[in-house]
N, C-alpha and C positions, 0 to 999 in steps of 0.2 A: 459266676464265669461273670454278668455282666461289668461286674465293674473291670473287671481287669480288660477283657476287649472293650471298654471304652476307654481305657486309660491305652490301650495300646494301638489306637487309632492313630496316637500321635505321634507316631517314628515313621514312616516310609518316605518317598522322594514326591512333593509337590508338584512332581509333572503334569502340564495341561494335557490333555487325551493328541493323541498323534496317529497319524494315517497309518494306517497298517496296509498290508499288498495292494488291495484292489479299489479301495473305496475312504475315503477323506471325511470324518465324522466332522461337526462344524466347530466354529472356531469358538474357543473358550472366550469366553470375558475375563479383562485383564485388568489390574492395576497397579501400574508399577511398583510403588511404594510400598502397598501390603503385601501384594505377590513376593515381591522378594525378600520380606519380613517370612511369610508363610515356609519360605523353601528355605529359608537358612532355618529356620526353626524344626521342619522335617528334617532337613540333613540331620542336624544334628543330631536326634534324637535316633533315624534311623541308624546312624554310625556307633550310637549308643554312648557320645559326647554327654552323657547328664547334666555337668556341671553345667558347659555350655549350653545348654538347653534352657535349661533353669536361669539361668542369667540375663533371658528373653525375657522374664516375670518382673512386675512391680510386687514388694516385700509381701504385699497381703493379696495377692493373688486368687481367683479362686477356680476351682475347678469343678464344674457341676456334673453330676453323673446321670447316669438315664434312672438311676432307681430312687433318684431326689436326693441323694445325701453330694455332700460338698467337701471337698479337700483344699484347706485353705494355706496360701504360706510357703513360701519359696521351701522352707526347710521341708515341711510334710510332703511337697509337689515332688523333690529332690528323693525323697524315701518310695514313694510309690514307683517313681519312674524306672528306680535303681533295680526294683522287686520283678518290672512288667519287661523291662530290655535284657535280665537276665532268663526268662520264662519264655520272652516272643520274639521273631523276628515278623517285619511288616514292612507293604510296600501299598502305597496309599495314593489315589488321584485326588485333586482337588477340580471344585465347579464350581467358579466364582458367580453367583447370583446378583451381589451389588454390596458395594463399600460405600458408607453413609459418613461422612468427615463431618462434625460440628465442633468448633473451637480446640479443644484439646482432645478431646474426645472421638474414636471413631467406631463402625461395627464393619467386621468383615464377615457376612455370611453366604452360604452355599450349601450344594452335597457333597460328598464325598465318597469313594469307592475303595476299599481295601482288601487286599488280600493278608490274611494273619497266619502265621507259620507258628504251628509250636515247637521250640527248637528240641525238646526233648525225643519228639515220636516222629517228627517231619509232618506231622498233620496240618492239613493247609484246609482254611475255610476263607469263604469272601461275604463281606460286609457292606451296604449301603446305609448312608443315611445323611442326616442334614447335621450343620457344623456352622457354629456362631463363634467369634471370636470379638471382645470386646478391649480396645485399646487405650491407653492414656498417655499423653504426649508432658515428660517431666519437663522442669525446665531448662536443661539443656538441649532440649529439642528431640530426644530422641524416642520413640516409640515404645511402651511396655505393656506385652499382654496384662489386664488386668482381670479378665475372667475370660473361661470359656466352655463352651455347653455343647455334647456329642449327643446324638438324638439318633441311634441304629432303628434301623425300619422292617422290621419284617422279624426273621428268624435268620442266623449263618448258613450260606447254604455250602455243605462238605463238596469239597474238591478232590475226592476218591479216585485214581486213578487205576485203571486196570493193571495187575502186575506183567502180563503179556499178551499187549494189544499188537492187533494188524496191522502190516502197513503194505502198499505199492508205491514203489518209485515210478514215476514219468518225467519224461522230459518235455518241455514246450520247443517250439520255434527253429526243429531239423531242416535240412540239413545245417545252417549254419546259424548259430545264435549269437546274439554279442560281436562285438570287436574282436579281431585276429590279432593275437601279439606279434609281434615281428618275428619272423622268423618261422610260425607255426602254417599249418596246413590244414584245410578241416578234414581231412583225409587222418591225419594223422589225431588230430582229436577225438576223432569216430572211432578210428584204430583203439587209441588208449582206452576210450572210457566203454567201449563193449567188453574187450578184455576184462575190465575191472567187474564189468556186470559178469560176464561167465566165472569167474573168479570167485564171485559171490553167491554161484548159481540162480543167477536170475537172468536166465533165459526166457524169451518173450515179453521182454519191459515193452513197455509203448513208448514211442514219440511221437510228438503230434509236427505235422510236415503243412509249411506254406512254400505252395510251389515257383512261389516267385523268386523263392530263393536258390532256386537252382538255375534261372533262366541265364543261360550265354556261362554259365561257371559250371564249367567240367570236375573241378576239384570238390565243388558241392554236389555235384551231381556223385561222382565216385565215392564221396562220405554216406551217402545214403544208400550205397549199394552195400558199402562194408557194414555199416550197417544192419542190415537184412540179412547178410551173409553169415551175419554172427549169430544168428538165431533172434532176431529183435521183433517187433513187429510197431506199426504203423497207423497213424489215424490222423484226422485231418484237424489243421486249425487254419483253415478258412486258404484262401490261395494267399491273399496279400497282407493279413494282418489290419484288418478292419475292427475298429471297436464300435461298435453296436451304439452306442450314444450317440457315434457322433455321424453316424448314414442312419439314409432307410433302410426298411427292413428290405424291400425290393433289392434295393445295392446290396446288401451284406448277402441274401439270398443268391445271386448271381454270384459273390466273389466265392461262397461254398462251392458252388456248382461247378464255379470253373477247375477246382482243385482237384477233381474226380478224376480228370484222364490219366494227371501223372500217380495218384493213391491206387489206381485201377493197373497201371502200367509196373510201378515197382511194389506194390502189394501183392498181386498177383491173387491167389489162392489164399492169403493170411485174410483176416477178419479186419479190416479196415476201416469199416463202418462204426466206429469210432469219434466224437465230434468234441472238439474243447475250444469253449469259446475264449476269441483274443481277449488278455487281460480281464477275464473271466467275468466280464460285461454281459449278462443275459437281457440287456432292455431294460430303456430307460419310461419306458409305456407303458403297458399291459397291451396294445396294439403290435408293437415291435414284437417284446416277448411271445405272445402267443403264435403271432405270423412263423417266427422264425423253427420255432419249437414245431408246429404242421409240418413243416417244410421237411425236418429231419426224421420226425417219425414219420413221417409219408413217404422217404427213401432209405427208410430202416437202418438208419442212425442212432446209438446210444448217446447218452450226454455224458462226457469221463468229466463228472464231477473233482473236485478237490477239497479234503478237509484240513490241508495243512499246506501251509506258503511261509518262506519268510525273506522272499526276494531274494533270492540267491543269484542274481543275474546282476544288482548293484554292484558287487564287487569285482565283475570283470576288466572295467576299463582301468580302474585303478590298477589293477593286477599289470595289465599290459605295458602303463605308463613306467610302473616302479621294473619292470625288468630290464626295459630302453637305461634308466638311469642306473640298473645294478644297485638299488636302494633294497638292502636285505633288512636292515630295521623295520621299515614299511612293509617289505613283502610277510615278515614275521608280525606284524600287528594286524597286516590282511586275514593271516593265517587265521590268529586266534580271536580275530571279531568275527569273522563267518562262524566260527562252530562255536561260540558264546550266543549270536544271533540266533543260529538254528534251534539250541537247547533252548533258549528264551520263546521265541515263537511258536515250536512244537509243543511245549507244554501250554502255551497258550491258548493253540488250537483244542489242543484236545478238552483244557478245563470251561471253553467256550461251547461244548457239545454237552456238558453237560448241565450247564445253564441252558441250555438251548432246546435240548431234547429230554434232560432226565436222564443222561448214562452216557458213557463214553462209546464212539462207535468204530468198526475198522477204518481206516485213513488211509487218504490218497494225498503222496508226498508232491506236490509240484516244485519242480527244478528245471532249468535250463540246460542244454549242450556249450555250456561254453568253455571255457579255456581254463577259466580257474575252479570252477564246479566239477569240472573234468579232474585237474589237480588234488581236490581237495574229496574226491569221490570215496577214495578208503577211510579218509577218516569219518566221515560224515555216516557210512555206512556203520563204522565202530561205535559211535556214540549210538546209532540208534539202538544197534546189538547190548549196549550196555544199561539200555534204559528199558530193555526185554523184549523189542518189537520182533514180531516174527512176520517176514517175507513172505508175500502171496501176489498173485496173477492181479492185476486190477478187475477182471471178469469175477473173479472171486470176492474180492472185496465188498464191490457194487452191489452185488446178490442180497446186500444187507437192508432191509425194509426201507430204512430212511433215506437212500440214494433212491428210492421210489419217489419220494415229497417232494413237492413242488413249493415253495414259498407263495408262488404266483403273485409275485408284487413287480412294481416296479420301482426299480432300484438304478441309481445311475450310476452306481460304482459298482454293482456287485459284489464279486468276493467270494471268497469259499464257501461252500452248502453251511456250512455254520454262520458265517458271516451274513448271510441273505435272510438268515431267520434270526437273527439276532436285531439286525436292522428291520427289517419287516415286520416283527413283534414289540420292535425298538425294548430290547431286552439290555442290561448294563453290562458291560464287558468286562471282565478281571482286568485288574492293573498291569500295566507292562510298560517296560521300557522303549522309547524310539530306537530306531536303527540309528546307525550313524551317517545319516547321507550326506550332510554338509560333510564333514569329515573323508568321506569317500568320493566327492566331487574333485574335491581339492588335491587329495593325496597327490606329491610325485609330479603336479603340474609345474 
C-alpha cells in the first residue's frame, strides 16, 4: 500500500490554500516558474493524462518511494502512473517551503496534503507529508524533473462519513439578507422560503435577526411577520452585524443588547435566546471572547454554532445582475456552481469533523435568506437528502456534547465550530477547491 499511496500523490490539483467561509489561512509562499511547473504536472496526472505528465520528466528521472525503492526512467514511471491512475483519484495541496536554484539545477521542497479516493469503493483517506522535487534545465532552457521524493507522515486518516447524518438548516441576516433583485420584495422572499420549508416539514427553523434591517422598512418588518406566522423561529444576530474582531467587547455587547427589544416584540413566547455571531467571529483576543460569552450566558443565550458553511450569500449579487441582463447562460452557471460548491464544502466540513473530533457530529448548516438561496433551496434540500441527511431542529442537533465544547482560543476569523478547533489545534485541513469568488464578482457586469 505504501508504494501505491506514494505514487498517488502525483495527481491532484496544485492549488494553494484558500480562504474558507470565515477564516483566512496564511498565504502560501510561491515561486512563479516552479509553481507553474507543479500545477501543470499535477493537473495532467489528476486528469489522468499520463503521457503529458511523463513528458515533464528527464529521460532517466527517479521517483524515490517511502520504502526506499526507486522507480527509474520514463518508461517505468509511465507504467506505474498508468496503474495508479486507474486505481485511485486524488486531490492534493502543496505548501511550498523554498526553491533553491543554482545554475541548471533547482530544488523545490515543502509539504503536501492529499485526499486519496479508491475508485473501486469510494473509500477516502487523507495523507500529509513532505515532498522534494529536483529539476535540471536542458540546453533548450526547459526545466525537467530529475528526481522526486515523497515522505508521508504517520498513518492515513480514514474519512468514513456517516450514512445518515443529522442536519439543521439555519438562516442569517433576517429579514433582509443581501441585495434585493429588481422587482422583488423582502415579503415575497420570506413567503417563498417559508413555503418551501413547510413543504419540507421544517417548521421551527431558526432565522437570526439584525434589528437594524427593519428600521424604516415596512417591507422587511412584514417579511419577519411572514417568517414567524409560518411557524419559524428567530434568534439574535446582533443589532447591526458588527464583527467582534473589529470592535471592542463593550461595543459588541451594547449592540447585542440593543437587539433584544425587537426580538422580544416579534418572538413573544418563542425561544429567541439563541445567538449567532456575525461572520462567525467569536473574538480575536481571549478577553473579548470571555467577556461576550459571559454576557450571553448571564442573559440566558445559547450560542448557535455552525458546522457547515459554503458561503451561499456570495451568489446573490451576481444573480440580481444576471436577471437584469436576462442572461440565461450565466444564471445556469450560477445554479450549477452553487450546487457543486455546496456539495464540495459540505463534504469538507464533515471531513474536518473527523480530523478535529475523531468522528462526524450532527450538523448545523449556515444559509442566508437571500433571493438566490431561496430560489435554490428545493434543490439544495434534495441534494442533502440524496447524501442521506436527516433534518432535525437546531436544539436537538446542538444537544450533542461536542457543541458544549469551547476551543477557548483567540481567533481573528473564527469560523465554524470545526474550523475553530482545527485552527486552535493547528490541525491539517483536507484539500479543497476554491470558491469562484472572482467569477461571481465579475459575472454580468
